[in-house]
C-alpha positions in Angstrom: -59.4 -51.6 33.8 -56.2 -51.6 35.6 -54.7 -52.1 32.1 -56.7 -49.1 30.7 -55.2 -46.8 33.8 -52.0 -47.8 32.8 -52.2 -47.6 29.2 -53.6 -44.4 29.8 -51.1 -43.2 32.2 -48.2 -44.4 29.5 -49.6 -42.5 27.1 -50.0 -39.3 29.2 -46.2 -39.9 30.0 -45.7 -40.2 26.4 -47.6 -37.3 25.9 -45.8 -35.1 28.3 -42.6 -36.1 27.1 -43.4 -35.1 23.4 -44.7 -31.9 24.9 -41.9 -31.6 26.4 -39.7 -32.2 23.2 -42.0 -29.9 21.1 -41.4 -26.7 23.5 -37.7 -27.4 23.5 -37.8 -27.8 19.6 -40.2 -24.3 19.5 -37.4 -22.7 21.5 -34.7 -23.9 19.2 -36.7 -22.5 16.2 -37.0 -19.4 18.0 -33.3 -19.0 18.5 -32.9 -19.8 14.8 -34.9 -17.3 13.8 -33.9 -14.6 16.0 -30.5 -15.6 14.9 -31.5 -15.3 10.8 -33.2 -12.0 11.8 -30.7 -10.4 13.8 -27.3 -12.0 13.6 -27.5 -13.0 10.1 -29.1 -10.0 9.0 -26.2 -7.9 10.6 -23.6 -9.9 8.8 -25.2 -9.8 5.7 -25.2 -5.7 6.0 -21.4 -5.5 7.2 -20.6 -8.0 4.1 -22.6 -5.6 1.8 -21.0 -2.4 3.5 -17.5 -3.8 3.5 -17.9 -5.2 -0.5 -19.2 -1.8 -1.2 -15.9 0.0 0.4 -13.6 -2.3 -1.2 -15.8 -1.5 -4.8 -15.1 2.1 -3.9 -11.4 1.9 -3.1 -10.9 -0.5 -6.0 -12.5 2.3 -8.4 -9.8 5.1 -6.5 -6.8 2.5 -6.8 -7.9 2.4 -10.6 -8.2 6.0 -10.8 -5.1 6.7 -9.5 -3.6 4.3 -11.4 -4.3 5.9 -14.6 -3.6 9.2 -13.4 -0.1 7.7 -12.6 0.1 5.8 -16.0 -0.7 9.3 -17.8 1.9 11.1 -16.0 4.3 8.3 -17.2 3.6 8.7 -20.5 3.7 12.5 -20.5 7.3 12.4 -18.7 8.5 10.2 -21.3 7.1 12.2 -24.1 8.3 15.3 -22.5 11.7 14.0 -21.9 12.0 12.7 -25.4 11.1 15.7 -26.9 13.8 17.4 -24.8 16.6 14.9 -25.6 15.4 15.4 -29.4 15.9 19.2 -28.8 19.5 18.7 -27.3 20.6 16.4 -29.7 19.6 19.2 -32.6 21.3 21.7 -30.6 24.5 19.8 -30.2 24.0 18.7 -33.9 24.1 22.5 -34.7 27.0 23.3 -32.3 29.2 20.5 -33.7 28.3 21.3 -36.9 29.2 25.1 -36.4 32.6 24.3 -34.7 33.4 22.2 -37.8 32.6 25.3 -39.9 35.1 27.5 -37.9 37.5 24.9 -37.6 37.4 24.4 -41.6 37.5 28.2 -42.1 40.4 28.0 -39.6 42.2 25.6 -41.6 41.6 27.1 -44.7 42.6 30.5 -43.7 46.0 28.7 -42.5 46.3 26.9 -45.8 45.8 30.3 -47.7 48.1 32.1 -45.8 50.8 29.5 -45.8 50.4 29.3 -49.5 50.7 33.0 -49.4 53.7 33.0 -47.4 55.5 30.3 -49.4 54.6 32.5 -52.8 56.6 35.4 -50.9 59.2 33.6 -50.0 60.1 32.1 -53.4 59.3 35.9 -55.0 61.7 37.4 -52.9 65.6 36.3 -53.3 66.3 37.5 -49.7 63.7 35.8 -48.0 64.1 32.6 -50.3 67.7 32.5 -49.3 66.9 32.7 -45.7 64.3 29.9 -45.8 67.1 27.3 -47.6 69.6 28.3 -44.7 66.9 27.4 -42.3 66.2 24.1 -43.9 69.7 23.2 -44.7 70.1 23.1 -40.8 
């Protein structure tokens, strides 16, 4: 009987150890459950909010970049038009200036020819011009 008592006592001690370990495991599982339901849920919620904020900021940046690109293209187009108008105006002015210069040269040539004809046709002026060229 002592053997049975010893074995019963040993079984009871082992059962108590198993019960203690089971309680310890139950507490650990309870902590894990609390972590998963509270902390992890909160972390997932914060991650979702951060991702949504990042997505919204990316969309805003994309809109800003599109507007900036549109403004640059419009500005370049405006500059090209202004440059083309400026070149056309400069070309017209240079053409007008060349026409004026050509008119002046033509008038000077005509006046010179007319003066030469007058000098040749007038004997007195012809003699004076000869005297001036001899010197």
